[in-house]
KEMI-255506 format. One record per residue: x, y, z of N, C-alpha, C in turn; residue in three letters. Coordinates in nm, 2 decimals, always signed. Layout:
! KEMI-255506
n.X / n.Y / n.Z / ca.X / ca.Y / ca.Z / c.X / c.Y / c.Z / aa
X / Y / Z / X / Y / Z / X / Y / Z / ala
...
***
This chain:
! KEMI-255506
n.X / n.Y / n.Z / ca.X / ca.Y / ca.Z / c.X / c.Y / c.Z / aa
+1.45 / -2.62 / -1.19 / +1.51 / -2.58 / -1.07 / +1.41 / -2.56 / -0.95 / met
+1.30 / -2.51 / -0.98 / +1.20 / -2.49 / -0.88 / +1.15 / -2.62 / -0.83 / leu
+1.14 / -2.72 / -0.92 / +1.10 / -2.86 / -0.87 / +1.20 / -2.92 / -0.78 / lys
+1.33 / -2.89 / -0.80 / +1.43 / -2.94 / -0.71 / +1.42 / -2.88 / -0.58 / arg
+1.40 / -2.75 / -0.58 / +1.38 / -2.68 / -0.45 / +1.26 / -2.73 / -0.37 / leu
+1.15 / -2.74 / -0.44 / +1.03 / -2.79 / -0.38 / +1.04 / -2.93 / -0.32 / leu
+1.12 / -3.01 / -0.39 / +1.14 / -3.15 / -0.35 / +1.22 / -3.16 / -0.21 / ala
+1.29 / -3.05 / -0.18 / +1.36 / -3.04 / -0.05 / +1.26 / -3.02 / +0.07 / leu
+1.14 / -2.96 / +0.04 / +1.05 / -2.93 / +0.14 / +0.94 / -3.03 / +0.16 / leu
+0.90 / -3.04 / +0.29 / +0.79 / -3.13 / +0.32 / +0.66 / -3.06 / +0.28 / thr
+0.55 / -3.13 / +0.26 / +0.42 / -3.07 / +0.22 / +0.38 / -2.95 / +0.31 / pro
+0.39 / -2.96 / +0.45 / +0.36 / -2.84 / +0.53 / +0.45 / -2.72 / +0.50 / pro
+0.58 / -2.75 / +0.48 / +0.67 / -2.65 / +0.45 / +0.65 / -2.58 / +0.32 / glu
+0.60 / -2.66 / +0.22 / +0.56 / -2.60 / +0.09 / +0.45 / -2.51 / +0.11 / arg
+0.35 / -2.55 / +0.19 / +0.23 / -2.47 / +0.21 / +0.27 / -2.34 / +0.28 / lys
+0.36 / -2.34 / +0.38 / +0.40 / -2.22 / +0.45 / +0.48 / -2.13 / +0.35 / arg
+0.57 / -2.20 / +0.27 / +0.64 / -2.12 / +0.17 / +0.55 / -2.05 / +0.07 / ala
+0.45 / -2.11 / +0.03 / +0.35 / -2.05 / -0.06 / +0.28 / -1.93 / +0.00 / gly
+0.24 / -1.95 / +0.13 / +0.17 / -1.84 / +0.20 / +0.27 / -1.73 / +0.22 / val
+0.39 / -1.76 / +0.26 / +0.49 / -1.65 / +0.28 / +0.52 / -1.58 / +0.15 / leu
+0.53 / -1.65 / +0.04 / +0.55 / -1.58 / -0.09 / +0.43 / -1.49 / -0.13 / met
+0.31 / -1.53 / -0.10 / +0.19 / -1.45 / -0.12 / +0.20 / -1.33 / -0.04 / gly
+0.23 / -1.34 / +0.09 / +0.24 / -1.23 / +0.18 / +0.35 / -1.13 / +0.14 / met
+0.46 / -1.18 / +0.09 / +0.57 / -1.09 / +0.04 / +0.52 / -1.01 / -0.08 / ile
+0.44 / -1.08 / -0.17 / +0.39 / -1.01 / -0.29 / +0.29 / -0.90 / -0.25 / leu
+0.20 / -0.93 / -0.15 / +0.11 / -0.83 / -0.10 / +0.19 / -0.71 / -0.04 / val
+0.29 / -0.74 / +0.04 / +0.37 / -0.64 / +0.11 / +0.44 / -0.55 / +0.00 / met
+0.49 / -0.61 / -0.10 / +0.56 / -0.53 / -0.21 / +0.46 / -0.44 / -0.28 / ala
+0.33 / -0.49 / -0.30 / +0.23 / -0.41 / -0.36 / +0.19 / -0.29 / -0.27 / phe
+0.18 / -0.32 / -0.14 / +0.14 / -0.21 / -0.05 / +0.25 / -0.11 / -0.04 / leu
+0.38 / -0.16 / -0.04 / +0.49 / -0.06 / -0.04 / +0.49 / +0.03 / -0.16 / asp
+0.46 / -0.03 / -0.27 / +0.46 / +0.04 / -0.40 / +0.35 / +0.15 / -0.39 / met
+0.23 / +0.11 / -0.35 / +0.12 / +0.20 / -0.33 / +0.15 / +0.32 / -0.24 / leu
+0.21 / +0.28 / -0.13 / +0.25 / +0.39 / -0.03 / +0.35 / +0.49 / -0.08 / gly
+0.45 / +0.44 / -0.14 / +0.56 / +0.52 / -0.20 / +0.51 / +0.60 / -0.32 / val
+0.43 / +0.54 / -0.40 / +0.38 / +0.60 / -0.52 / +0.27 / +0.71 / -0.49 / ala
+0.22 / +0.70 / -0.37 / +0.11 / +0.80 / -0.34 / +0.17 / +0.93 / -0.28 / ser
+0.30 / +0.93 / -0.23 / +0.35 / +1.04 / -0.17 / +0.38 / +1.16 / -0.26 / ile
+0.44 / +1.13 / -0.38 / +0.48 / +1.23 / -0.47 / +0.36 / +1.31 / -0.53 / leu
+0.25 / +1.24 / -0.57 / +0.14 / +1.31 / -0.62 / +0.07 / +1.40 / -0.51 / pro
+0.07 / +1.35 / -0.39 / +0.02 / +1.43 / -0.28 / +0.10 / +1.55 / -0.26 / phe
+0.23 / +1.54 / -0.26 / +0.32 / +1.66 / -0.25 / +0.30 / +1.76 / -0.37 / ile
+0.28 / +1.70 / -0.48 / +0.25 / +1.79 / -0.60 / +0.12 / +1.86 / -0.58 / ala
+0.02 / +1.80 / -0.53 / -0.11 / +1.87 / -0.50 / -0.09 / +1.98 / -0.39 / val
-0.01 / +1.95 / -0.29 / +0.01 / +2.05 / -0.19 / +0.09 / +2.17 / -0.25 / leu
+0.18 / +2.14 / -0.34 / +0.26 / +2.25 / -0.40 / +0.18 / +2.33 / -0.50 / ala
+0.08 / +2.27 / -0.56 / +0.00 / +2.34 / -0.66 / -0.15 / +2.29 / -0.65 / asn
-0.22 / +2.36 / -0.56 / -0.36 / +2.32 / -0.53 / -0.45 / +2.32 / -0.65 / pro
-0.41 / +2.40 / -0.75 / -0.49 / +2.41 / -0.87 / -0.50 / +2.28 / -0.95 / glu
-0.41 / +2.18 / -0.92 / -0.41 / +2.05 / -0.98 / -0.54 / +1.98 / -0.95 / leu
-0.61 / +2.01 / -0.84 / -0.73 / +1.94 / -0.80 / -0.84 / +1.98 / -0.91 / val
-0.83 / +2.10 / -0.96 / -0.93 / +2.14 / -1.07 / -0.88 / +2.10 / -1.21 / gln
-0.75 / +2.11 / -1.23 / -0.70 / +2.09 / -1.37 / -0.67 / +1.95 / -1.41 / asn
-0.64 / +1.86 / -1.32 / -0.61 / +1.72 / -1.34 / -0.74 / +1.64 / -1.35 / asn
-0.75 / +1.57 / -1.46 / -0.88 / +1.49 / -1.49 / -0.91 / +1.39 / -1.38 / ala
-0.80 / +1.32 / -1.33 / -0.83 / +1.22 / -1.23 / -0.86 / +1.28 / -1.09 / val
-0.78 / +1.38 / -1.06 / -0.81 / +1.45 / -0.93 / -0.95 / +1.52 / -0.93 / leu
-0.98 / +1.58 / -1.05 / -1.11 / +1.65 / -1.06 / -1.22 / +1.56 / -1.04 / ser
-1.21 / +1.44 / -1.11 / -1.32 / +1.34 / -1.09 / -1.33 / +1.29 / -0.95 / thr
-1.21 / +1.27 / -0.89 / -1.21 / +1.22 / -0.74 / -1.27 / +1.33 / -0.66 / ala
-1.24 / +1.45 / -0.68 / -1.30 / +1.56 / -0.60 / -1.45 / +1.57 / -0.62 / phe
-1.50 / +1.55 / -0.74 / -1.64 / +1.55 / -0.76 / -1.71 / +1.43 / -0.69 / met
-1.64 / +1.32 / -0.69 / -1.70 / +1.20 / -0.62 / -1.70 / +1.22 / -0.47 / leu
-1.61 / +1.29 / -0.42 / -1.60 / +1.31 / -0.27 / -1.70 / +1.41 / -0.22 / thr
-1.77 / +1.48 / -0.31 / -1.88 / +1.57 / -0.26 / -1.99 / +1.49 / -0.19 / arg
-2.00 / +1.37 / -0.23 / -2.11 / +1.28 / -0.18 / -2.08 / +1.25 / -0.03 / his
-1.96 / +1.26 / +0.01 / -1.93 / +1.23 / +0.15 / -1.90 / +1.35 / +0.24 / ile
-1.93 / +1.47 / +0.18 / -1.92 / +1.59 / +0.26 / -1.79 / +1.67 / +0.24 / gly
-1.72 / +1.64 / +0.13 / -1.60 / +1.72 / +0.10 / -1.63 / +1.82 / -0.01 / ile
-1.63 / +1.95 / +0.03 / -1.68 / +2.05 / -0.07 / -1.57 / +2.15 / -0.11 / his
-1.46 / +2.16 / -0.04 / -1.36 / +2.25 / -0.07 / -1.23 / +2.18 / -0.11 / thr
-1.14 / +2.25 / -0.18 / -1.01 / +2.19 / -0.22 / -0.93 / +2.16 / -0.09 / ser
-0.94 / +2.24 / +0.01 / -0.86 / +2.22 / +0.13 / -0.91 / +2.09 / +0.20 / glu
-1.04 / +2.07 / +0.20 / -1.09 / +1.95 / +0.26 / -1.05 / +1.83 / +0.18 / gln
-1.04 / +1.84 / +0.05 / -1.00 / +1.73 / -0.04 / -0.85 / +1.70 / -0.02 / phe
-0.77 / +1.81 / -0.01 / -0.63 / +1.78 / +0.02 / -0.60 / +1.72 / +0.15 / met
-0.68 / +1.76 / +0.25 / -0.67 / +1.69 / +0.39 / -0.71 / +1.54 / +0.37 / phe
-0.82 / +1.51 / +0.30 / -0.86 / +1.38 / +0.28 / -0.75 / +1.30 / +0.21 / ala
-0.69 / +1.36 / +0.11 / -0.58 / +1.29 / +0.04 / -0.46 / +1.26 / +0.13 / leu
-0.43 / +1.36 / +0.22 / -0.33 / +1.34 / +0.32 / -0.36 / +1.22 / +0.41 / gly
-0.48 / +1.21 / +0.46 / -0.53 / +1.10 / +0.54 / -0.52 / +0.97 / +0.47 / val
-0.56 / +0.97 / +0.34 / -0.55 / +0.85 / +0.26 / -0.40 / +0.80 / +0.24 / leu
-0.31 / +0.89 / +0.22 / -0.17 / +0.86 / +0.20 / -0.12 / +0.80 / +0.34 / val
-0.15 / +0.87 / +0.45 / -0.11 / +0.82 / +0.58 / -0.16 / +0.68 / +0.61 / phe
-0.29 / +0.66 / +0.58 / -0.35 / +0.53 / +0.60 / -0.28 / +0.42 / +0.52 / val
-0.25 / +0.45 / +0.39 / -0.18 / +0.36 / +0.31 / -0.04 / +0.32 / +0.37 / leu
+0.03 / +0.42 / +0.41 / +0.16 / +0.39 / +0.47 / +0.15 / +0.31 / +0.60 / leu
+0.05 / +0.34 / +0.68 / +0.03 / +0.27 / +0.81 / -0.01 / +0.12 / +0.78 / val
-0.10 / +0.10 / +0.69 / -0.14 / -0.04 / +0.65 / -0.01 / -0.11 / +0.60 / ile
+0.07 / -0.05 / +0.52 / +0.19 / -0.11 / +0.46 / +0.28 / -0.15 / +0.58 / ser
+0.30 / -0.06 / +0.67 / +0.39 / -0.09 / +0.78 / +0.34 / -0.20 / +0.87 / leu
+0.20 / -0.19 / +0.90 / +0.14 / -0.29 / +0.98 / +0.15 / -0.43 / +0.92 / ala
+0.13 / -0.44 / +0.79 / +0.14 / -0.57 / +0.72 / +0.28 / -0.62 / +0.73 / phe
+0.38 / -0.53 / +0.72 / +0.52 / -0.58 / +0.73 / +0.55 / -0.64 / +0.87 / lys
+0.49 / -0.57 / +0.97 / +0.52 / -0.62 / +1.11 / +0.45 / -0.75 / +1.13 / arg
+0.34 / -0.78 / +1.05 / +0.27 / -0.91 / +1.07 / +0.34 / -1.03 / +1.01 / ser
+0.43 / -1.00 / +0.92 / +0.50 / -1.11 / +0.86 / +0.58 / -1.19 / +0.96 / leu
+0.58 / -1.32 / +0.94 / +0.66 / -1.40 / +1.04 / +0.81 / -1.38 / +1.02 / pro
+0.89 / -1.38 / +1.12 / +1.03 / -1.36 / +1.11 / +1.10 / -1.49 / +1.16 / thr
+1.21 / -1.51 / +1.10 / +1.29 / -1.63 / +1.13 / +1.36 / -1.62 / +1.27 / his
+1.33 / -1.71 / +1.36 / +1.40 / -1.71 / +1.49 / +1.48 / -1.84 / +1.50 / lys
+1.61 / -1.83 / +1.50 / +1.69 / -1.96 / +1.51 / +1.66 / -2.04 / +1.63 / pro
+1.65 / -2.17 / +1.61 / +1.62 / -2.26 / +1.73 / +1.74 / -2.26 / +1.82 / ala
+1.72 / -2.26 / +1.95 / +1.83 / -2.28 / +2.05 / +1.85 / -2.42 / +2.07 / leu
+1.98 / -2.46 / +2.07 / +2.01 / -2.60 / +2.10 / +2.06 / -2.62 / +2.24 / his
***
């Protein structure tokens, strides 16, 4: 079935379709990262002790000491900035996708 669909397209259209499909996959991945990062961030805000008790967060907290983050509050602020940046990148990527504009006759 895919061969039949591709046969309908010219080579430049196939190339554009491939690029578009790649961009859609990247957009979906960025959306997933953005949405998946919100709930853990809210969990850390609700229970700041997770920074010390959770193995992943504890390791991340230790690694961020090298860039000047020494308190749990600073770490939570950095997490918030990271979540915000992920969401902004996801939205910016969506806006960069080409949209279909019907031709005027």
